[in-house]
C-alpha positions, 0 to 999 in steps of 0.5 A: 762638863766642868764642875762649878766651883765655890766662891774662891774668895770665900774659900780663901777666907775660910782657910785662913779662919780655920787655920787661925781659928779666929775671924780677927786674925784671918782678917789681919792676914787677908787685909780685910775687915772682920765683917768681910771675913764673916760675910765671906764665910756665911756666903760659903756656908750658904753655897754649901748648905753646911755649917763650917764653924761653931762657937763654944765658950767664946771659942771659935771651933770647926764643925765635923764638916768644917774640919774635913773641908779644911784638911782638903782645902789646906792641901789645895792651897799648899799645892797651889803655892808650890806650883806657883813657886816652881813656875816662878823659879823656872826662868834663869833670871831674878833673885837667887838666895844662897845660904851657907856657913859664915866661914865658907861665905868669907873664905871661899864664895865671896872672893869668887862671886863676881865671876858668877855675876859676870857670867849670869848678870841676870841673876841677882845673887843674895848671900845669907850666912847661917848655921844650918840645922843639917837637912833642913832648908828654910823657905827663904833659901833657894840653894844651900852649901852644906858640910856633912855626910850627904844623907839628906833624903828629902833634898836634891844634893850635889857633892862638891869636894871632900875635905881634910884638916891640917895644922896651920899657924902664922909664919911669925910663930915659927920664928919665935923662941919655941921650936915647932920641928916635930908634932910633939913640939905642939905641946909647947904651943897653944892649940886652937880648936874649931867647935870642940877639941875632938879634931885635935885629939883624933889628929894626935891619935892618928900620929900615935902621940899621947904626950900632948895635952889637948885640953888647953887653948881656946875653942871657936864657934866658927872655922874662920875665927880659928884661922884669924886667931892663927894668923894673929899668932895666937897659937896653932889651929887645925884648919879645914884645907879649903878654907885655909888655902887662901890664907896659905897662898897669901903667906898669912898661914903656913903648914908646919906639918903635912900630916892631915886628918881626913874628914868623913864630911864633904861640901854639898850643894843642896836644894829642894827637889821640886826646883832643883832643875830650874834655871837659876838653881841649875846655873849656880850649880853648874858654876859651883861644880866647874869652879871646884873641878877647876881648882882641884885640877890646878 
């Protein structure tokens, strides 16, 4: 025999009022009047035979029973919301919001996105360029492209590719007066930095060069800006190979020295564990993995 449930609209009104500790804000959230919220909560209290709220100095507070009930009800509503999200995400149709750094979006994904759309016209891809707080995936993003160590235990992760950094510059820069024949010649050129000067310092240390002043040249907030500055002949950048490859292939950038800096980080596709195997996300994941594998084998 199933147990009789309390009036669910009243429970919903209680949860909102308890969360806000305000009948007014609960009414605004539920798009009803304050009187309606008050009526629903009175009906719930009558049903339970308990007082759930008390007022003290014009402040709305939960009773001890109300606090206990709220904690249980809050978890139930959270589980219901998660179950609904999982159900809606199961199909391989609908919208899919993909979050990534602006540089990755511009240099890698956007030029290839039409290929995925042709394969899966039923999936409406929405690109969101964001600077991630590493390891945190907001509710409005289904899939993220992270660049890091891959140590995010709360997320489902799929490694896409390792990364290296290499010197890049405009071909015109090589034709100007200052030579660029050896790494030491970089001391006569402006260095372009991605976020900090540390990468160039590591690159020179790896080559055993201490004579070049690394504490000069502009610092850029995004990798794509470093590449653009190099294309315009502003100096020599230390660029991520994945992001620089399109510019190198097009002849807009050249690599004056083949020595690379191996990054401890890699590119990962991440999603919430609860929806990692659902249709839309799985389709996008398989496409990304196949694209990286295909390009690495070329």
